[in-house]
PyMOL Python script that loads the backbone (N, CA, C, O; Angstrom):
from pymol import cmd

cmd.read_pdbstr("""\
ATOM      1  N   UNK A   1       6.214  17.725 -14.000  1.00  0.00           N
ATOM      2  CA  UNK A   1       6.285  16.770 -14.946  1.00  0.00           C
ATOM      3  C   UNK A   1       6.287  17.361 -16.233  1.00  0.00           C
ATOM      4  O   UNK A   1       6.134  18.561 -16.459  1.00  0.00           O
ATOM      5  N   UNK A   2       6.514  16.234 -17.279  1.00  0.00           N
ATOM      6  CA  UNK A   2       6.315  17.003 -18.480  1.00  0.00           C
ATOM      7  C   UNK A   2       5.780  16.109 -19.566  1.00  0.00           C
ATOM      8  O   UNK A   2       6.473  15.130 -19.843  1.00  0.00           O
ATOM      9  N   UNK A   3       4.481  16.319 -20.328  1.00  0.00           N
ATOM     10  CA  UNK A   3       3.711  15.102 -21.105  1.00  0.00           C
ATOM     11  C   UNK A   3       3.133  13.668 -20.720  1.00  0.00           C
ATOM     12  O   UNK A   3       2.408  13.420 -19.757  1.00  0.00           O
ATOM     13  N   UNK A   4       3.545  12.898 -21.550  1.00  0.00           N
ATOM     14  CA  UNK A   4       2.675  11.418 -20.782  1.00  0.00           C
ATOM     15  C   UNK A   4       4.146  10.759 -20.154  1.00  0.00           C
ATOM     16  O   UNK A   4       5.324  10.985 -20.428  1.00  0.00           O
ATOM     17  N   UNK A   5       3.807  10.291 -19.659  1.00  0.00           N
ATOM     18  CA  UNK A   5       4.413   8.917 -18.454  1.00  0.00           C
ATOM     19  C   UNK A   5       4.713   7.605 -19.542  1.00  0.00           C
ATOM     20  O   UNK A   5       3.901   6.855 -20.082  1.00  0.00           O
ATOM     21  N   UNK A   6       6.282   7.647 -19.640  1.00  0.00           N
ATOM     22  CA  UNK A   6       6.434   6.186 -20.350  1.00  0.00           C
ATOM     23  C   UNK A   6       5.957   4.864 -20.104  1.00  0.00           C
ATOM     24  O   UNK A   6       5.595   4.584 -18.961  1.00  0.00           O
ATOM     25  N   UNK A   7       5.907   4.037 -20.984  1.00  0.00           N
ATOM     26  CA  UNK A   7       5.490   2.448 -20.504  1.00  0.00           C
ATOM     27  C   UNK A   7       6.397   2.242 -19.248  1.00  0.00           C
ATOM     28  O   UNK A   7       5.835   2.012 -18.178  1.00  0.00           O
ATOM     29  N   UNK A   8       8.218   2.329 -19.320  1.00  0.00           N
ATOM     30  CA  UNK A   8       8.842   1.905 -18.212  1.00  0.00           C
ATOM     31  C   UNK A   8       8.379   2.529 -17.126  1.00  0.00           C
ATOM     32  O   UNK A   8       8.430   1.850 -16.101  1.00  0.00           O
ATOM     33  N   UNK A   9       7.728   4.140 -16.974  1.00  0.00           N
ATOM     34  CA  UNK A   9       7.880   4.665 -15.370  1.00  0.00           C
ATOM     35  C   UNK A   9       6.452   4.291 -14.685  1.00  0.00           C
ATOM     36  O   UNK A   9       6.216   4.242 -13.477  1.00  0.00           O
ATOM     37  N   UNK A  10       5.380   3.990 -15.981  1.00  0.00           N
ATOM     38  CA  UNK A  10       4.435   3.170 -15.227  1.00  0.00           C
ATOM     39  C   UNK A  10       4.888   1.824 -14.112  1.00  0.00           C
ATOM     40  O   UNK A  10       4.696   1.617 -12.913  1.00  0.00           O
ATOM     41  N   UNK A  11       5.618   1.038 -15.282  1.00  0.00           N
ATOM     42  CA  UNK A  11       5.891  -0.403 -15.268  1.00  0.00           C
ATOM     43  C   UNK A  11       6.638  -0.379 -13.672  1.00  0.00           C
ATOM     44  O   UNK A  11       6.460  -1.184 -12.758  1.00  0.00           O
ATOM     45  N   UNK A  12       7.654   1.015 -13.702  1.00  0.00           N
ATOM     46  CA  UNK A  12       8.666   1.191 -12.435  1.00  0.00           C
ATOM     47  C   UNK A  12       7.609   1.247 -11.407  1.00  0.00           C
ATOM     48  O   UNK A  12       7.558   0.299 -10.623  1.00  0.00           O
ATOM     49  N   UNK A  13       6.455   2.546 -11.243  1.00  0.00           N
ATOM     50  CA  UNK A  13       5.711   2.416 -10.284  1.00  0.00           C
ATOM     51  C   UNK A  13       4.825   1.463 -10.119  1.00  0.00           C
ATOM     52  O   UNK A  13       4.277   1.429  -9.017  1.00  0.00           O
ATOM     53  N   UNK A  14       4.481   0.549 -11.032  1.00  0.00           N
ATOM     54  CA  UNK A  14       3.551  -0.564 -10.471  1.00  0.00           C
ATOM     55  C   UNK A  14       4.354  -1.737  -9.661  1.00  0.00           C
ATOM     56  O   UNK A  14       3.913  -2.376  -8.705  1.00  0.00           O
ATOM     57  N   UNK A  15       6.026  -1.904 -10.460  1.00  0.00           N
ATOM     58  CA  UNK A  15       6.498  -2.370  -9.344  1.00  0.00           C
ATOM     59  C   UNK A  15       6.935  -2.117  -7.810  1.00  0.00           C
ATOM     60  O   UNK A  15       7.107  -2.960  -6.929  1.00  0.00           O
ATOM     61  N   UNK A  16       7.057  -0.782  -7.748  1.00  0.00           N
ATOM     62  CA  UNK A  16       7.438  -0.585  -6.202  1.00  0.00           C
ATOM     63  C   UNK A  16       6.306  -0.578  -5.483  1.00  0.00           C
ATOM     64  O   UNK A  16       6.514  -0.607  -4.270  1.00  0.00           O
ATOM     65  N   UNK A  17       4.971  -0.545  -5.870  1.00  0.00           N
ATOM     66  CA  UNK A  17       3.810  -1.009  -5.231  1.00  0.00           C
ATOM     67  C   UNK A  17       3.668  -2.566  -5.131  1.00  0.00           C
ATOM     68  O   UNK A  17       3.293  -3.406  -4.313  1.00  0.00           O
ATOM     69  N   UNK A  18       3.940  -2.529  -5.822  1.00  0.00           N
ATOM     70  CA  UNK A  18       4.063  -4.615  -5.479  1.00  0.00           C
ATOM     71  C   UNK A  18       4.967  -4.909  -4.623  1.00  0.00           C
ATOM     72  O   UNK A  18       4.839  -5.781  -3.763  1.00  0.00           O
ATOM     73  N   UNK A  19       5.991  -4.179  -4.794  1.00  0.00           N
ATOM     74  CA  UNK A  19       7.089  -4.566  -3.838  1.00  0.00           C
ATOM     75  C   UNK A  19       7.096  -4.284  -2.003  1.00  0.00           C
ATOM     76  O   UNK A  19       7.371  -4.953  -1.007  1.00  0.00           O
ATOM     77  N   UNK A  20       6.654  -2.990  -2.279  1.00  0.00           N
ATOM     78  CA  UNK A  20       6.213  -2.965  -0.516  1.00  0.00           C
ATOM     79  C   UNK A  20       5.965  -3.902   0.538  1.00  0.00           C
ATOM     80  O   UNK A  20       6.374  -3.772   1.692  1.00  0.00           O
ATOM     81  N   UNK A  21       5.328  -4.781   0.130  1.00  0.00           N
ATOM     82  CA  UNK A  21       4.924  -5.920   1.319  1.00  0.00           C
ATOM     83  C   UNK A  21       6.035  -6.314   1.554  1.00  0.00           C
ATOM     84  O   UNK A  21       6.311  -6.355   2.753  1.00  0.00           O
ATOM     85  N   UNK A  22       7.045  -6.727   0.642  1.00  0.00           N
ATOM     86  CA  UNK A  22       8.112  -7.343   0.668  1.00  0.00           C
ATOM     87  C   UNK A  22       9.194  -6.678   0.950  1.00  0.00           C
ATOM     88  O   UNK A  22      10.211  -7.247   1.349  1.00  0.00           O
ATOM     89  N   UNK A  23       9.098  -5.243   0.758  1.00  0.00           N
ATOM     90  CA  UNK A  23      10.733  -4.597   1.346  1.00  0.00           C
ATOM     91  C   UNK A  23      10.028  -3.990   2.742  1.00  0.00           C
ATOM     92  O   UNK A  23      10.969  -3.729   3.492  1.00  0.00           O
ATOM     93  N   UNK A  24       8.843  -3.679   3.358  1.00  0.00           N
ATOM     94  CA  UNK A  24       8.648  -3.470   4.446  1.00  0.00           C
ATOM     95  C   UNK A  24       7.525  -4.120   5.120  1.00  0.00           C
ATOM     96  O   UNK A  24       6.491  -3.538   5.446  1.00  0.00           O
ATOM     97  N   UNK A  25       7.842  -5.635   5.355  1.00  0.00           N
ATOM     98  CA  UNK A  25       6.778  -6.392   5.827  1.00  0.00           C
ATOM     99  C   UNK A  25       5.674  -5.736   6.928  1.00  0.00           C
ATOM    100  O   UNK A  25       4.458  -5.909   6.841  1.00  0.00           O
ATOM    101  N   UNK A  26       6.333  -4.962   7.962  1.00  0.00           N
ATOM    102  CA  UNK A  26       6.010  -4.634   9.379  1.00  0.00           C
ATOM    103  C   UNK A  26       5.028  -3.401   9.011  1.00  0.00           C
ATOM    104  O   UNK A  26       3.937  -3.221   9.552  1.00  0.00           O
ATOM    105  N   UNK A  27       5.590  -2.577   8.003  1.00  0.00           N
ATOM    106  CA  UNK A  27       4.924  -1.300   7.752  1.00  0.00           C
ATOM    107  C   UNK A  27       3.243  -1.446   7.375  1.00  0.00           C
ATOM    108  O   UNK A  27       2.924  -2.288   6.536  1.00  0.00           O
ATOM    109  N   UNK A  28       2.176  -0.592   8.030  1.00  0.00           N
ATOM    110  CA  UNK A  28       1.093  -1.071   7.614  1.00  0.00           C
ATOM    111  C   UNK A  28       0.973  -0.124   6.252  1.00  0.00           C
ATOM    112  O   UNK A  28       1.331   0.989   5.867  1.00  0.00           O
ATOM    113  N   UNK A  29       0.110  -1.488   5.683  1.00  0.00           N
ATOM    114  CA  UNK A  29      -0.445  -0.708   4.085  1.00  0.00           C
ATOM    115  C   UNK A  29      -1.998   0.065   4.260  1.00  0.00           C
ATOM    116  O   UNK A  29      -2.934  -0.721   4.409  1.00  0.00           O
ATOM    117  N   UNK A  30      -2.214   1.014   4.254  1.00  0.00           N
ATOM    118  CA  UNK A  30      -3.509   1.311   4.356  1.00  0.00           C
ATOM    119  C   UNK A  30      -3.892   2.134   3.417  1.00  0.00           C
ATOM    120  O   UNK A  30      -5.043   2.571   3.405  1.00  0.00           O
ATOM    121  N   UNK A  31      -2.882   2.502   2.390  1.00  0.00           N
ATOM    122  CA  UNK A  31      -3.707   2.957   1.614  1.00  0.00           C
ATOM    123  C   UNK A  31      -2.393   2.979   0.298  1.00  0.00           C
ATOM    124  O   UNK A  31      -1.203   2.865   0.592  1.00  0.00           O
ATOM    125  N   UNK A  32      -2.912   3.153  -1.208  1.00  0.00           N
ATOM    126  CA  UNK A  32      -1.784   3.222  -2.193  1.00  0.00           C
ATOM    127  C   UNK A  32      -2.444   4.542  -2.893  1.00  0.00           C
ATOM    128  O   UNK A  32      -2.371   4.511  -4.122  1.00  0.00           O
ATOM    129  N   UNK A  33      -2.971   5.506  -2.428  1.00  0.00           N
ATOM    130  CA  UNK A  33      -3.467   6.493  -3.045  1.00  0.00           C
ATOM    131  C   UNK A  33      -2.215   7.448  -2.868  1.00  0.00           C
ATOM    132  O   UNK A  33      -2.341   8.424  -3.606  1.00  0.00           O
ATOM    133  N   UNK A  34      -1.208   7.474  -2.228  1.00  0.00           N
ATOM    134  CA  UNK A  34      -0.355   8.363  -2.318  1.00  0.00           C
ATOM    135  C   UNK A  34       0.797   8.103  -3.681  1.00  0.00           C
ATOM    136  O   UNK A  34       1.479   8.956  -4.247  1.00  0.00           O
ATOM    137  N   UNK A  35       0.727   6.760  -3.923  1.00  0.00           N
ATOM    138  CA  UNK A  35       1.544   6.517  -5.611  1.00  0.00           C
ATOM    139  C   UNK A  35       0.765   6.435  -6.241  1.00  0.00           C
ATOM    140  O   UNK A  35       0.779   5.302  -6.723  1.00  0.00           O
ATOM    141  N   UNK A  36      -0.494   7.336  -6.811  1.00  0.00           N
ATOM    142  CA  UNK A  36      -1.244   7.234  -7.799  1.00  0.00           C
ATOM    143  C   UNK A  36      -1.327   8.833  -7.916  1.00  0.00           C
ATOM    144  O   UNK A  36      -1.620   9.569  -6.974  1.00  0.00           O
ATOM    145  N   UNK A  37      -1.019   9.259  -9.230  1.00  0.00           N
ATOM    146  CA  UNK A  37      -1.141  10.670  -9.235  1.00  0.00           C
ATOM    147  C   UNK A  37      -1.659  10.906 -10.659  1.00  0.00           C
ATOM    148  O   UNK A  37      -1.698   9.865 -11.316  1.00  0.00           O
ATOM    149  N   UNK A  38      -1.980  11.770 -11.166  1.00  0.00           N
ATOM    150  CA  UNK A  38      -3.107  12.290 -12.309  1.00  0.00           C
ATOM    151  C   UNK A  38      -2.243  11.709 -13.788  1.00  0.00           C
ATOM    152  O   UNK A  38      -2.819  11.237 -14.768  1.00  0.00           O
ATOM    153  N   UNK A  39      -0.544  11.906 -13.630  1.00  0.00           N
ATOM    154  CA  UNK A  39      -0.406  11.424 -15.082  1.00  0.00           C
ATOM    155  C   UNK A  39      -0.345   9.995 -14.969  1.00  0.00           C
ATOM    156  O   UNK A  39      -0.652   9.332 -15.960  1.00  0.00           O
ATOM    157  N   UNK A  40       0.042   9.362 -13.800  1.00  0.00           N
ATOM    158  CA  UNK A  40      -0.261   7.614 -14.110  1.00  0.00           C
ATOM    159  C   UNK A  40      -1.404   7.252 -14.050  1.00  0.00           C
ATOM    160  O   UNK A  40      -1.508   6.031 -14.168  1.00  0.00           O
ATOM    161  N   UNK A  41      -2.408   7.826 -13.904  1.00  0.00           N
ATOM    162  CA  UNK A  41      -4.003   7.653 -14.207  1.00  0.00           C
ATOM    163  C   UNK A  41      -4.416   7.985 -16.077  1.00  0.00           C
ATOM    164  O   UNK A  41      -4.921   7.295 -16.962  1.00  0.00           O
ATOM    165  N   UNK A  42      -4.086   8.853 -16.035  1.00  0.00           N
ATOM    166  CA  UNK A  42      -3.993   9.236 -17.373  1.00  0.00           C
ATOM    167  C   UNK A  42      -3.572   8.294 -18.367  1.00  0.00           C
ATOM    168  O   UNK A  42      -4.389   7.726 -19.092  1.00  0.00           O
ATOM    169  N   UNK A  43      -2.070   8.060 -18.451  1.00  0.00           N
ATOM    170  CA  UNK A  43      -1.419   6.571 -18.927  1.00  0.00           C
ATOM    171  C   UNK A  43      -2.440   5.451 -18.586  1.00  0.00           C
ATOM    172  O   UNK A  43      -2.973   4.924 -19.563  1.00  0.00           O
ATOM    173  N   UNK A  44      -2.730   5.087 -17.582  1.00  0.00           N
ATOM    174  CA  UNK A  44      -3.839   3.802 -17.174  1.00  0.00           C
ATOM    175  C   UNK A  44      -5.057   4.064 -18.234  1.00  0.00           C
ATOM    176  O   UNK A  44      -5.296   3.153 -19.027  1.00  0.00           O
ATOM    177  N   UNK A  45      -5.794   5.190 -18.289  1.00  0.00           N
ATOM    178  CA  UNK A  45      -6.863   5.568 -18.850  1.00  0.00           C
ATOM    179  C   UNK A  45      -6.187   5.433 -20.762  1.00  0.00           C
ATOM    180  O   UNK A  45      -6.753   4.876 -21.703  1.00  0.00           O
ATOM    181  N   UNK A  46      -5.314   5.908 -20.759  1.00  0.00           N
ATOM    182  CA  UNK A  46      -4.591   5.481 -22.177  1.00  0.00           C
ATOM    183  C   UNK A  46      -4.428   4.392 -22.572  1.00  0.00           C
ATOM    184  O   UNK A  46      -4.556   4.311 -23.794  1.00  0.00           O
ATOM    185  N   UNK A  47      -4.095   3.096 -21.859  1.00  0.00           N
ATOM    186  CA  UNK A  47      -4.273   1.560 -21.853  1.00  0.00           C
ATOM    187  C   UNK A  47      -4.955   0.712 -22.073  1.00  0.00           C
ATOM    188  O   UNK A  47      -4.845  -0.465 -22.415  1.00  0.00           O
ATOM    189  N   UNK A  48      -6.141   1.772 -21.725  1.00  0.00           N
ATOM    190  CA  UNK A  48      -7.554   0.840 -21.469  1.00  0.00           C
ATOM    191  C   UNK A  48      -8.076   0.357 -22.550  1.00  0.00           C
ATOM    192  O   UNK A  48      -8.274   1.363 -23.232  1.00  0.00           O
ATOM    193  N   UNK A  49      -8.522  -0.791 -23.304  1.00  0.00           N
ATOM    194  CA  UNK A  49      -9.017  -1.412 -24.063  1.00  0.00           C
ATOM    195  C   UNK A  49     -10.582  -0.443 -24.253  1.00  0.00           C
ATOM    196  O   UNK A  49     -11.413  -0.442 -23.345  1.00  0.00           O
ATOM    197  N   UNK A  50     -10.778   0.269 -25.438  1.00  0.00           N
ATOM    198  CA  UNK A  50     -12.383   1.012 -25.612  1.00  0.00           C
ATOM    199  C   UNK A  50     -13.516   0.021 -25.711  1.00  0.00           C
ATOM    200  O   UNK A  50     -14.629   0.333 -25.289  1.00  0.00           O
ATOM    201  N   UNK A  51     -13.248  -1.322 -26.323  1.00  0.00           N
ATOM    202  CA  UNK A  51     -14.295  -2.109 -26.471  1.00  0.00           C
ATOM    203  C   UNK A  51     -14.030  -3.203 -25.611  1.00  0.00           C
ATOM    204  O   UNK A  51     -14.487  -4.332 -25.790  1.00  0.00           O
ATOM    205  N   UNK A  52     -13.040  -2.753 -24.364  1.00  0.00           N
ATOM    206  CA  UNK A  52     -13.879  -3.882 -23.331  1.00  0.00           C
ATOM    207  C   UNK A  52     -14.858  -3.764 -22.365  1.00  0.00           C
ATOM    208  O   UNK A  52     -15.505  -2.724 -22.244  1.00  0.00           O
ATOM    209  N   UNK A  53     -15.044  -4.832 -21.595  1.00  0.00           N
ATOM    210  CA  UNK A  53     -16.552  -4.947 -21.141  1.00  0.00           C
ATOM    211  C   UNK A  53     -16.317  -4.258 -19.839  1.00  0.00           C
ATOM    212  O   UNK A  53     -15.246  -4.379 -19.245  1.00  0.00           O
ATOM    213  N   UNK A  54     -17.622  -3.308 -19.248  1.00  0.00           N
ATOM    214  CA  UNK A  54     -17.683  -2.067 -18.550  1.00  0.00           C
ATOM    215  C   UNK A  54     -16.980  -3.192 -17.332  1.00  0.00           C
ATOM    216  O   UNK A  54     -16.701  -4.391 -17.336  1.00  0.00           O
ATOM    217  N   UNK A  55     -16.873  -1.992 -16.263  1.00  0.00           N
ATOM    218  CA  UNK A  55     -15.872  -2.410 -14.972  1.00  0.00           C
ATOM    219  C   UNK A  55     -17.195  -2.894 -14.167  1.00  0.00           C
ATOM    220  O   UNK A  55     -18.386  -2.971 -14.469  1.00  0.00           O
ATOM    221  N   UNK A  56     -16.624  -3.113 -13.290  1.00  0.00           N
ATOM    222  CA  UNK A  56     -17.455  -3.791 -12.056  1.00  0.00           C
ATOM    223  C   UNK A  56     -18.831  -2.932 -11.846  1.00  0.00           C
ATOM    224  O   UNK A  56     -19.946  -3.385 -11.587  1.00  0.00           O
ATOM    225  N   UNK A  57     -18.428  -1.502 -12.038  1.00  0.00           N
ATOM    226  CA  UNK A  57     -19.255  -0.322 -11.456  1.00  0.00           C
ATOM    227  C   UNK A  57     -20.317  -0.287 -12.403  1.00  0.00           C
ATOM    228  O   UNK A  57     -21.307   0.386 -12.117  1.00  0.00           O
ATOM    229  N   UNK A  58     -20.261  -1.120 -13.866  1.00  0.00           N
ATOM    230  CA  UNK A  58     -20.922  -1.047 -15.096  1.00  0.00           C
ATOM    231  C   UNK A  58     -20.755  -0.153 -15.749  1.00  0.00           C
ATOM    232  O   UNK A  58     -21.526  -0.081 -16.706  1.00  0.00           O
ATOM    233  N   UNK A  59     -19.569   1.122 -15.588  1.00  0.00           N
ATOM    234  CA  UNK A  59     -19.323   2.091 -16.049  1.00  0.00           C
ATOM    235  C   UNK A  59     -18.470   1.672 -17.480  1.00  0.00           C
ATOM    236  O   UNK A  59     -17.369   1.173 -17.250  1.00  0.00           O
ATOM    237  N   UNK A  60     -18.764   1.785 -18.629  1.00  0.00           N
ATOM    238  CA  UNK A  60     -17.950   1.840 -20.282  1.00  0.00           C
ATOM    239  C   UNK A  60     -16.924   2.539 -20.308  1.00  0.00           C
ATOM    240  O   UNK A  60     -16.775   3.387 -19.428  1.00  0.00           O
ATOM    241  N   UNK A  61     -16.047   2.385 -21.219  1.00  0.00           N
ATOM    242  CA  UNK A  61     -14.531   3.437 -21.277  1.00  0.00           C
ATOM    243  C   UNK A  61     -15.322   4.561 -22.158  1.00  0.00           C
ATOM    244  O   UNK A  61     -14.776   5.652 -22.319  1.00  0.00           O
ATOM    245  N   UNK A  62     -16.306   4.363 -22.598  1.00  0.00           N
ATOM    246  CA  UNK A  62     -16.981   5.577 -23.120  1.00  0.00           C
ATOM    247  C   UNK A  62     -17.819   6.400 -22.322  1.00  0.00           C
ATOM    248  O   UNK A  62     -17.680   7.623 -22.330  1.00  0.00           O
ATOM    249  N   UNK A  63     -18.694   5.815 -21.620  1.00  0.00           N
ATOM    250  CA  UNK A  63     -19.138   6.833 -20.030  1.00  0.00           C
ATOM    251  C   UNK A  63     -18.138   7.379 -19.341  1.00  0.00           C
ATOM    252  O   UNK A  63     -18.309   8.447 -18.752  1.00  0.00           O
ATOM    253  N   UNK A  64     -16.917   6.702 -19.317  1.00  0.00           N
ATOM    254  CA  UNK A  64     -15.752   7.180 -18.334  1.00  0.00           C
ATOM    255  C   UNK A  64     -15.220   8.252 -19.001  1.00  0.00           C
ATOM    256  O   UNK A  64     -14.665   9.108 -18.312  1.00  0.00           O
ATOM    257  N   UNK A  65     -15.265   8.393 -20.169  1.00  0.00           N
ATOM    258  CA  UNK A  65     -14.292   9.207 -20.610  1.00  0.00           C
ATOM    259  C   UNK A  65     -15.305  10.658 -20.394  1.00  0.00           C
ATOM    260  O   UNK A  65     -14.932  11.606 -19.704  1.00  0.00           O
ATOM    261  N   UNK A  66     -16.238  10.627 -20.904  1.00  0.00           N
ATOM    262  CA  UNK A  66     -17.504  11.936 -20.588  1.00  0.00           C
ATOM    263  C   UNK A  66     -17.044  12.425 -19.499  1.00  0.00           C
ATOM    264  O   UNK A  66     -17.629  13.356 -18.946  1.00  0.00           O
TER     265      UNK A  66
END
""", "prot")
cmd.dss("prot")
cmd.show_as("cartoon", "prot")
cmd.util.cbc("prot")
cmd.orient("prot")
């Protein structure tokens, strides 16, 4: 893989995850971990608002960056 993911590739991956229940309704959905890779997480972090409220666990963007 090279560099950052494009917004389109992130959207495509999210769309595939969202379509799983419709395309394979009888297939068990036990985890989504295999759909999430380092590049995808980095792009999600890049898109995170740094001035947003802390997450449900109380972690701020600044704390998470460390």
